[in-house]
Every structure is written in structure tokens, then in C-alpha cells.
N, C-alpha and C positions, 0 to 999 in steps of 0.2 A: 606400268606400275609393278613393283616387285610383289610377287605372291609370297607371303612369309611362311607358306607351307611347302615351298619348293626348294630344290637343291640350289637353285640360283640365289635364293634368299640367304641360305646358309653360307654360301661362298661370299656373298656381299658382306655379311656380318664378319666373317673371318678376315676379309680384306680390311674392314674398318679396324679390327683389333690389331692387325699387322701394321697398319698405318700409325695407330697410336703408339705401338712399341717402337717403331722407327723414329717417330718424332721425339719421344722421351729419350731415346738413345742420343739423338743429335743435340738436344737441349743439354743433356748431361755432359757434353764436351766443354760447355762453358759455365754451366750453373751447377754448383755443388749442393746436393741435398734438395730441400724444398719440394719433396716428392708430392705431398698432398696439394701444394699450391699449383704445381704443374698439372696434376690430374684435374683439379677443379677448373683451371683455365681452359684445358682442352675440352672438357664437358661443355663449358659455356660457349666455346668457339663453334663446336659442331651443333649446338642447340640454337645458334644464332643469337647469343646473349652477350650483352656488354658486362664488363667487370669493373669493380672498384677495389683496388688493392690498398689495404691499410697497413702501414708499417713505418717504423722509424727509418731515417735515412741510412744508406749504406748496406741495404739488404738485397741489392741487385734487382730491384723491381723493374727499373728501366731496361737493364740488360736482358732480363727474362723476356720482356715483351718484344724487344728488337730481335732477340735470338729466335723466338717462335715465328715472327714475321719472315725472317730470312730463311728458316727451314721450310716454310710453307710457300716461299716464292711470292709473297704478297707485298704490295707497295706499302712502305712504312713511313709514317710522318709523326713528328713529335712537336707538341706545343708546350712551352714552359709558361704556366699560368702565373701572372703577376697582377698586382692591384691596378696597374694602368692599362691592362690588356682590353682592347675593344672588340665588340662582336665582329667587326669587319676584319680584324686581325686573324680571325678563325675562318670565316666563310669566304672572304675575298672582297674586293672592292672594284668599282669602276674608275678608270683613269681616262682623262681627256687626251686624245692623240690628234695630231694634225698631219694630214697627208702632205709631204713636202712638194709633191708635184702639183696638186690641185689647190692646196691650201684649205681643203675641207676638213672640218673638225668632227670627230665622232668619239663616242665612249666605247672603251673596250674593257671587258670584265677580266680582271686578274684573279685567278683561282687561289683561294687560301689553302692552308695546310690540311683542312678537313677533307680535301679531295685526295683521299688515300683509301687503302683497304683496312689497314690496321692503324688506328690513330691513338697515340699515347698522349693523354691529357695529364701532364705532370703537375702534381700539387694543385689539383683542380680547385681546392677550397681557398686558394690564395687570390682568386679573382672575384669581383662582385657578382651577385646573382644575375644582373643584366647580361653579363658576358657569358656566365654559365648557361643561361637560357638559349644561347646561340646553338647549343648542341642538341636541344630537345627535338627539333624536327629531324635532324640528322640521325639521331638514335632511334626514333620511332618510325620514320618513313623512309630513311635512306635517301633523303633529298635535301637540297639546300635552296632556300629562297633568299635572294639578294637583289637589290636594285629592281624590284618588281618582276623578276624572272626566277624560274625554278629549274634547277639542274639535278639530274639523278647522280648518285654516287655509285662508283663501280663496286659491284658485289664481289666477294662478301665484305660488307663494311661493318667493322666492329670498333667500339671505343673501349680502351683499357685505361682507366684513370688511376692515379695514385693520390694518397692523402697521408699526411703525417698526423698520427693521433695525439702527439704530445704537445707540439708547439702550437699554441692557439692565438698568439699575438699576430695581428695583421691578417687573420683568416676570416672567411665568410662561410658559415654553415651551409651545406647544400640543402636547398629546398626539398620538401618531401616529393614534389613532382619530379624533380631531377633524380633523387635517390631511387624512386620507383622504376625508373628506366633501366637501372642496372639489374641484371639477372642475379648476380652474385656480389656480395661483399666478401672478399677473401682476405683473411688476416695473415700477414706475413711475419713470422716470428724469427727469433735469433737462431743461428745454426747451432748444432751440437759442437762439443769441443773437438771431436774428430773432424767434423765437417769444416770447422773454422781453420784448423791446421792445414787441411787440404786447400782451402780457399787461399790462404797466405802463400802456400807453395806455388799455386798456379798463377796468382796475380803478381808475384814478385819475380817470376822467371821470365825468360825471353820468349818461350813458346806461346802461341795463341791458337786455340782450337779452330779448325776450319770446319765448315758445315756443308753437308750435302742437301740438295733440294729434295724433299720427301714428297710433297704434293704440289699441285698447281691450283689456281683458282677454280678451274672447271671441276676437278676431282673433289675439291672442298665443297663446292655447291652441290655436287651429286650426293656426297655423304650427308650434308645438311638436309637435303630432301629425303634421304633414306631415314634419318632420325624421325622425321614427321610421320613416316609410315610404320614405325615400330608399333605393334599392337600393345595395348595396355588393358588389363582386366578392370572391371568395374570396381572391385574392392580396393584396388590401388588408387584409382581416381577418388574414391570415397575417402580413403585415408588422407590423401593430399588436401582435399577440400576441407575435411574436418580439422586438420592441422592449422590451415590458414584461418578458418573461422574461429578456432579456439583462441586466437590472439586478440579478438575484438571484445573489448570490455562490455559492450552493450548486448552481445550475444548471450542468450539464456544458458547455453551450454558451456560458456567460458568458465574456467576454474576461478575460485575466489581470489587467488593471488594475482591473476590477470586483471580482474576488476579493481584490485587494490593498487597495483603498481603501473598499469598502462593507461594512458589517456587515448591512445589510438592504436588500432591493429592493422594487420596486413590486408590489402584489398584483393580482388579477384585475380589480378595479375600474378600474385604470389602462387595461387593454386595452379595457374597455367604453367608457371615456371617450374614448379615442383614436378609436374608431370613431364614436361619437356626435358628437364635436366635428368630425370630418371630414365627416360628413353635414351638419351645420349650416353649416360653412364653404362647402361646395359649393352648398348651397341658397341661402345669402345672396349668393353670387357669381353666381347665375343659372344654375347647372349641374345637370344631372340625374344625373351620375355622380361618385363619390368617387374621388380618385386617391391614390396613395402620398404625393404632395407635400402633400396636405391633412393627412394624418396627421403627416408629418414637420414641417410648419410649426408644428403645435400641440403637438408632443411635449415641448418644454422646459417649457411651461406645465403640462402634465399630469404629467410625471415628476419634475421637480426636487424638489418638496416631499415626494415619496413615497420617496425613497432616503435612507438614513442612512449618513453617512460614519463611518469608524472612527478610531482614534488614529493610524494610519499616515497617513491623509489629512490629519489635523490637523498632524502633524509636517512633512509635505511641502507644506502649505498648498494642498492639492487640495480644491476645493469640489464640492458635488453638481452644480452647474451645469456645471463643467468635465467631470465624468464623463459627464453626459448629452450634452454637446457631442461628446465623443470617440465615444460610442456612435452618434450620428447620422452622424458622418463615416464611421465604419466601415460603417454600414448603407448609406450612399450609394455606397461603393466596393466593397461586398461583403465587407469585412474584418471 
């Protein structure tokens, strides 16, 4: 175990920061802009967290995920979620085979696309909850149970899902249990004018950026383990826990607007993810200590999809994002 008071610990942290810079440089060969999105994605990856990307079509969400998988030398798989997708289309299924020599018949399990290390669940809200639920065990335990048997998934296993926030026809809202499995909800916005001009130049030319392999699964697992050992002060843990608890309308310390606009708040998993994400952010930034600012910077991505607004919020056009923003402003000022 790394002693975080040693020179070896400092070098390990520097190595993590160098790895992050190298990954960002490789991603930048194909993805223009989206710096904050890439940063949050890498924080989640090294904190062993799944991500839900929310953005309109055409913002390179799929390309971003496949590019990161390629740069990290991880097995990549993509599932296009559709209304007729079945759970077995994700996990795999048994097929009946006959031995041509003996004539004996037996079942053989054909592994589904979930047997990867980076799984892209494209437009995850286009499939019914029954099929969405096929990912729950995979995301929580890193295992697949099918046909009465359980298979482990190769680590590091991470799910990066996409969702279109505009088109609602033919979609199925993600159940709260499914949403809670995602460490982050990452909002992917439009590029700036300069970025869009650069995107057009790159995508309409003949050249295509080639990538170098920055890390391998073994080094990624080592860095993920290192994140867990980053020390965190009690006051930072308290800040994270208080943030999560302040989203719960029934909590006595919750602000009045939370009680007015929210029907459900974030659970304990949010507190855990705030601290873990803060550790990963500090490590990838080359720091040995986690600050309240690390937690604060990542709180919108952790909390927004975990709070449920009520009919009062809908009538007043108050969104979950707005409630979280007010909570962070209040936490910064002590209010």
C-alpha cells in the first residue's frame, strides 16, 4: 500500500497527472473542445464510476467514448438501444448445438456485447425498463447472470450511456434505481463558433487522427486502486455528506426551496461518489489532498440526476439543475 507521506506516493501522483495529460492530448486529436466533458469522464473512469451523457445528437458523444477506449487499450462494445431490444441481446443467450460426431446436443452460452471493458449504451432511454434492468447487476457487481449461471466481467468494466434530452417520443424514462448507478450525469453542450469551424475542417478533410496507446488495463486498475487510498480530511467528508443530505426534503436542515420543489433527494451513494470523485480529481490534478472545491466542482454531475422535482417545480419551471445550483451557492456562502 502506498504511504502518502513518502516520495513514492508523490511520484505515483505525478504519474497519474502525466497519464491524464497524455490521454487528453490523444483525445484532442479526434475531439475538438469539450474539455470539461473529457475531464469529468476521466475522473469517473479512475473513480470506477459509470457515466450518463446527456446531449442532442451530433455532439460526438459516441466518438468520445470510443476514442477514450482506444487510447486506454480497453475492449470497446456498443449497444444501440431500441424498443425491441431484449435483455438477452445485452447479456447473451444459450444456443442448442449438436455434436456432428456423436449426435449429442448441449447448450452453449454466447456472450453478449456487455462482455467488454468500456460499454457504450447508446440512447439508453429508447428501450423498456425491463431491458434497461439487464445492466443493473453488471454496473453494480461487474458480473452477468444468465441462464442460471454467473460470469465475471473483465475489469475495468464501465458503462457510458447516452441520452437525447429533447426527443421524448418512443422513450422510456430511466428508473431511479438505474440512474443511481451512474456516478455522473454529464451534460454535453454545443461547441463554440471557433470549435465548430475546427470540427468542420477536420471532419470534411481526408486526414484522420491516429492514436497512441497511453495506458493498459493493468495500469488503469493500479490507478483506480490508488484513488481509493488518497487521504481525505474529515471536514471534506462532512461537506460532501451535508451537500447530499441537504437535497432531502424530509431532512430538518434542508433549505425551504428544497422542501418546496423536491419530492425526493439524493441517497448515501451520492455522498460516497462525491468523495470518490473528489479523490480522483485531486489525483489526476497531481495533488495529494482533496479539497472542498474538488467536491463542489463535481457536485452538479453527481447530484442533478439523483433529485426528483415535484409538481410545484414543474409549475414554476424550476429544474433539478437549478436546485443543485442554489444549494452550492448556499454552501459556498454558509447559507
